[in-house]
N, C-alpha and C positions, 0 to 999 in steps of 0.2 A: 556407286559398286556395280561394277561389272556386274549382268546378267548371268547367270550358267547357260550357257552352248548345248543345244541338244545334239547327241552324239548317236548316230547309225551307228547301229551292231548288227554287224551281218555275219551269221554263224553255218553250218552246214546244218543241209534239213533229212531230220531225221526221219525215214519215208518207212511208217510200220504194215504199211501192205504192199506190196512190190507188185501184185499185176495189175496190167491193163496200163494204158494209155496213162499218162504223169498231169494230171492237171493243176496238182494244186501247185504253187511255182512263185518266186521273188517272193518268200514272206522271212521278213524282219523286223525289230523293234529297236523304235525311236524312244531314248528314254536318257532324258537329261544324269550328264555324269557326273554329276552334286550338285546340291538345291540348298537354300539355307533351311536349319529348323525351322518349323512354322511354318513354312510358304506352303502357295498351292501349286502343286503336283501334275501334271499331265503325259500319260507313256501313250503310246499308239502303237498295235500291231497293225502291221501291211501285209497283204499278201495277195494272188489273185489266184482265182478258181477258176478261170476260165469258164466250163462248164457245168464244171460239181458247183450245189446245192449244201452251205453251208452250215453245217452238227452244230457244232458245238466250238467258244473262243475259254480255254483255258485259263488262271492267273495265278504264279505262285508265285509269295516269297520263299523264297530257300525252297526246302522242299514241301511248303505247305502249301495249298489251294487255298487259297480265299474269295476268288472272281469267278465264275460260270456266266458266259452266254450264251442262251440255249435259246435260236428264232423258233422253232418250236415249242419254249413249253409257254408256259403262261403265269406268274408271268416272265418273260424271256429272263431277266436277269438275274443272280441267288447270289448273294453274301457270305460268305462264313471265315464272320468278324476274326482279326489277330487282332487280341488290345495295341490302340498304338497304331493306327490303319485306318482309318476310315475313310470307305468310298464312296464318294457325291454322286449315289445313283442316275440324279439326275444328266450328271458330265459322262454316265460310261456309254457303249453302246460295244456295237460288232467290232471296231475295229478302237476304241479311245478308254482308257480307265483316267479316272481320275482321284486322284488322295487331297481332302481338306487341307489337312494342315500334318504334313512331314516334320514328323520326330523321328529320333533315334531307333525306335524299332524298325519304322523305316531304311532306315541303313542295312544294304545287302545286295541280292542280285537276283534278281526280278526275270519270271520265265514266261513266255506263252505259247502256248500249246494251240494249234491252228488246226481241225479235223471236219474235210468232209466225207458228206451225207450218201447213203448206200446207191450202189454199190461197191463205191471201192475202198468210203473210210480212211480216205489216205492221211497221215497225220504229222503236221511239224513242229520241231520247237524250235524255239532262240531265245538265247540270254542274252541280259545284260547284267553290271553291274552300277548301285547306282549310291551316292556315299549323301549322309546327310550332317552337316559342319555347323558348325557356332564361329562365327567370322566377329571379327576383332572390335570392339568398341572406336577405334580411333587406327591411325597408320599407325606406320613402325619409328620408331624413338630413337635418333642418333646424339651421344657423348663422347669427348673426348678431343675433338675438332678445335685445332687454334686458330687462330687468325692469319698465326703469319711462317712463313717456312723458306728454308736455307734447304738449299744443296748437300745433301751428308746428315740432315738432320729426321730424327723418329718416330714415325708417325702411327697414334693405336688412336684407333676410335671402334666405339660398340655399338652398334645397331640392335632393342629390342623389338621385338611381338607379343603381347599380355592378352589370354583371355581367350584362346580361342579353342577349339578341336574340328580337326587337328592341330596341333602345333603346326604355325607358318611357316612355310621354307624360304628363308634368308639367302638373300643373294648380294653380294658387293659391286659396285663400277665407278671403276677410274676414271674420267672426264669420257663416258659415255664406254666407257670397254670394260669388259670382264675381268675382275681384280684378277688375281693366279693365286691356283689351289691353294698353296704354300702359304700364301700369307693370311689364308683366313680361316677360321677354327671354329663349330658348332657347339651348341649345347639344344639340351630343352631342360625343362623344367616343370614340379606340375606347380597349377595355381589353384585356385578353387573349384572344388566339387571333381571335378574329369576334363579340365577346362587344363589348355598347357601355355606354359610361356614358352616362349624361343629367342636366346643368343647368339649373336654373330658377333668375332670381333678380328680387324683387318688391321694388320700390322708388317710397315717395311719404311726401308731406309728411303728416304724423298730423294729423288735425278732431277737435274736437270728438264730428261724429257715431259719430267711428269707438269709441266707448267706449260701455259698456251697462252700464248699474252698474259704471262704474268699472274693468270690462274689456275687453276688446280679444282675442278670438282669431284667431290664424293658420295657417291648417290649407294644408299641402301633398298633392297627390292623384296615386298612381301608379296608371298601369292600364295593361294592354297586352291592346290584341283584349278580349277576355269573360270570360279566362279569369283573370284575377289585376287584385286592387286593394286597394290598402292605404293609409293615409294616417297624415300624420303632425300632431298640435295641438299647440300653446303658445300659453302665455297671457302677456300681460302689463299691467299695473297702469297707470292715471293716475296720474300725480306731481303731489299737488297743492302748488301756491302755501304756503310758510310765513303760518300769521295771525299778525295783528299783539299778542301780547299784550296787555288792558286792563289801567293803569295803576290801582291800588288805591290810595285815597282818603289824605292825609300822615295821621297817627297821632300825637302827642306824648305822648309817656312817662313818664308820674307813678310821677312818686319820693314812694313813702308813709315817713313817716318815724313814729320811735312817741311816744305820749306818757304820760308815768307822771303818776297822778292819786294822790293822800294816799285811805284810805278817808277817808271823809266819815261819822265816829263820832260819838257824846258823849263815846268815852272819850279818845278822839285830842281832841276840843276843847277840854277840861278842862285834857289835858296840855299841849295851845300857851297855852294862859289863866296854867297853874301856872309854869312859864317866865317870859314875861314878866312877873307883878310880883315874881319872886324877885330877873329881872336887875335891875327897877327900883329893888329895895332898895338892889340891893348897889353901884350907881351915888350914893342917896343918902350910903348910908357913905362912900366914898370920900370924898363933897364936903364933908363934914360934917367929916371928917377935916383937910380941905388947910386949909381956913378957920381951926380951934384951932391949929393951926403955922404959922400967917402973924400 
């Protein structure tokens, strides 16, 4: 969680005594812009008295004084209690004021009034506003993003941040670039007690340029003043059209038949000749017997 940044607030110095040389200078107030409810808060009223002597430093919440430091008094510190604003006496002095635990009552405008002692009694006032906030228990949630998109498809994603005071500010980013305002809608709704829920919806038609190396990143960021900043980022992939497979050339199946050959040797050849001669002699013998019988 980001810590609140102290903001130095400088305002015009209202001098209530205009006679003599101006010696009360460089009066400014250092107050956190925002603090989480229940946290410890330190404020500073910084000034330069030069040759003057400090008479009093007064602190106001709104128009009501709740703390005064007068170095000549015993004790020098006086607290005028406002319910919900508890001042830490040990951590409060001529330039510093500490609130033990910020409540919603502590939310508002603070004034530091510095006065110099006699003879000038120059007085200056500076103001600053502090916001006391309730932070969400978790970061923003996103829903509705599909895993794949292609050019021409409609994208619609909702982001939500729950249970805060004030409602969180939600922003959408596409590939780290802020989304166009015409594509985003915001709304808030009451939650538990005085807390609020914030909702934001982005909707647009996906184009080719939304993809970088085949990916599109959608990020939702929730922030509350300078004290809270959290994001949720999801990624979608580019859906590419299916490619037509290339037809392979037709292949005719070749059937191989075995061929049996006789061994070509001289022995085999002589056997074949001998068999042929024997068969011829038998044929002649049979024919001669048939002629004799007739």
